[in-house]
Legacy VTK file of the C-alpha trace (Angstrom):
# vtk DataFile Version 3.0
C-alpha trace
ASCII
DATASET POLYDATA
POINTS 163 float
-6.907 3.842 -3.778
-6.431 6.687 -6.154
-4.174 4.981 -8.702
-6.514 2.058 -9.238
-9.596 4.301 -9.532
-7.777 6.519 -12.071
-6.554 3.614 -14.116
-10.041 2.103 -14.284
-11.832 5.350 -15.091
-9.198 6.664 -17.503
-7.466 3.733 -19.133
-6.448 5.957 -22.083
-4.282 7.980 -19.637
-2.623 5.014 -17.845
-0.286 2.767 -19.879
0.406 0.476 -16.962
-0.118 0.400 -13.193
2.452 -0.570 -10.568
1.121 -1.409 -7.098
3.240 -2.172 -4.090
3.023 -2.495 -0.302
-0.675 -2.406 0.383
-3.912 -3.783 -0.727
-7.086 -2.878 -2.631
-9.972 -1.907 -0.432
-13.197 -3.813 -1.152
-11.691 -7.133 -2.183
-10.609 -8.790 1.073
-8.270 -6.164 2.519
-10.324 -5.650 5.689
-10.824 -9.404 6.128
-7.254 -10.492 5.261
-5.391 -7.559 6.672
-3.770 -7.360 10.064
-5.861 -5.974 12.970
-4.200 -2.566 12.809
-6.050 -1.797 9.579
-9.310 -1.652 11.433
-7.868 -0.163 14.602
-6.228 2.704 12.731
-9.408 3.318 10.695
-11.597 3.502 13.764
-9.259 5.681 15.806
-10.320 9.330 15.949
-8.186 11.822 14.030
-4.921 12.407 15.900
-5.262 9.448 18.298
-2.607 7.199 16.656
-0.199 10.106 16.271
-0.645 11.024 19.978
-0.319 7.449 21.143
2.799 6.732 19.024
4.637 10.086 19.293
7.098 8.805 21.912
7.751 5.532 20.178
7.744 6.518 16.517
10.905 4.545 15.620
9.536 1.281 16.954
6.098 1.969 15.472
7.489 2.593 11.961
9.933 -0.316 12.174
7.047 -2.695 12.806
6.023 -2.313 9.136
9.290 -3.430 7.644
11.129 -6.699 7.323
14.618 -5.493 6.827
17.298 -3.370 8.429
17.657 -1.584 5.067
14.597 0.514 5.899
15.792 4.056 6.803
14.058 4.391 10.150
15.698 7.717 10.967
14.452 9.200 7.636
10.911 7.867 8.216
10.865 9.250 11.693
12.000 12.663 10.439
9.238 12.580 7.748
6.488 11.637 10.231
7.668 13.673 13.258
6.166 17.029 12.365
2.676 17.466 13.857
-0.049 16.115 11.618
2.116 13.933 9.337
1.370 10.628 10.978
-2.313 11.544 11.275
-2.409 12.321 7.567
-1.074 8.856 6.845
-3.786 7.409 9.048
-6.351 9.047 6.796
-5.862 6.129 4.407
-7.165 3.758 7.086
-10.095 6.036 7.966
-11.072 5.992 4.270
-10.917 2.218 3.848
-14.686 1.590 4.131
-15.505 4.470 1.745
-12.879 3.221 -0.763
-14.060 -0.344 -0.432
-17.648 0.648 -1.288
-16.440 2.654 -4.264
-14.335 -0.197 -5.506
-17.132 -2.731 -5.225
-19.571 -0.358 -6.957
-17.489 -0.360 -10.127
-17.593 -3.859 -11.658
-15.151 -3.175 -14.506
-11.914 -5.029 -14.723
-8.715 -3.049 -15.211
-7.895 -2.646 -18.891
-4.411 -1.475 -17.874
-1.589 -4.023 -17.394
-0.870 -4.304 -13.654
2.449 -5.128 -12.022
2.455 -5.977 -8.313
5.867 -5.605 -6.720
5.624 -7.325 -3.319
8.011 -7.715 -0.459
9.039 -11.141 0.784
6.617 -10.747 3.651
2.855 -11.498 3.315
1.580 -8.861 0.916
-2.172 -8.244 0.420
-1.789 -6.487 -2.871
-1.844 -9.694 -4.915
-4.949 -11.160 -3.323
-6.909 -7.974 -3.309
-6.094 -6.727 -6.819
-6.700 -10.072 -8.589
-10.542 -9.650 -8.701
-10.039 -6.486 -10.709
-6.866 -7.457 -12.629
-6.845 -11.245 -13.070
-3.913 -10.991 -15.546
-1.721 -9.041 -13.132
2.009 -9.926 -13.017
3.736 -10.337 -9.673
7.342 -9.811 -8.729
8.360 -10.726 -5.205
11.438 -8.965 -3.841
13.140 -11.038 -1.143
14.553 -9.108 1.762
11.896 -6.373 1.466
8.864 -5.716 3.634
5.946 -3.293 3.209
8.143 -0.516 1.773
9.710 -2.376 -1.203
10.709 0.747 -3.032
12.552 2.139 -0.025
13.987 -1.122 1.320
15.165 -2.532 -2.016
15.113 0.398 -4.486
17.284 -1.263 -7.124
15.193 -4.402 -7.172
12.002 -2.349 -7.298
13.292 -0.262 -10.174
14.481 -3.383 -12.029
10.940 -4.934 -11.683
9.343 -1.829 -13.107
11.938 -1.354 -15.815
11.669 -5.041 -16.856
7.879 -4.926 -17.108
6.829 -5.535 -20.736
5.422 -2.455 -22.396
LINES 1 164
163 0 1 2 3 4 5 6 7 8 9 10 11 12 13 14 15 16 17 18 19 20 21 22 23 24 25 26 27 28 29 30 31 32 33 34 35 36 37 38 39 40 41 42 43 44 45 46 47 48 49 50 51 52 53 54 55 56 57 58 59 60 61 62 63 64 65 66 67 68 69 70 71 72 73 74 75 76 77 78 79 80 81 82 83 84 85 86 87 88 89 90 91 92 93 94 95 96 97 98 99 100 101 102 103 104 105 106 107 108 109 110 111 112 113 114 115 116 117 118 119 120 121 122 123 124 125 126 127 128 129 130 131 132 133 134 135 136 137 138 139 140 141 142 143 144 145 146 147 148 149 150 151 152 153 154 155 156 157 158 159 160 161 162
C-alpha cells in the first residue's frame, strides 16, 4: 500500500492520511479478508480478466452495497484490455506488501482517518497495529467504494477531519 509506506517513511511530507475501502497488507488482511483476496492474488496475470470479461457488470457490482455505485462507468473503465488485470496486480502484490509492512515496525506519525462503508471494512482492523490513534468514520449506505457511492459524505468526513 503505497500511501501508508510513503506516510511512514516521509512523515514530513504527509500532513494526514485518509484510507478507505481496503485493508493494510501484513496485519490480518489475508486472514480476515474474503476468499477472493487470495484467489485473485494466486491467479496468473490475465486470468481474472479473461474469466470475468463477459460478466463484468455483475463482477464489479459484487463489491458494492448500494445502487448508487455507477456500474456502467466502472464497466467502461475496466472494459479496455489490460485494465482489470492491472487492478488485479494489487492482489498479486499482497504477500510482498505484507512482508514490507511487517518489516517496518514504526507506528505512523501521521494522523490517520479511515472512511469506511457500512459493510464490513478491513481497513480499521488492519491499520490499527500501525496507527492505534486512527479515527474512523462509517458512512452508512456505502460499500467498498465509499468515495464513489457516497461522495458528499466522503468529502464531509475528510473536510471535517481535524488538522
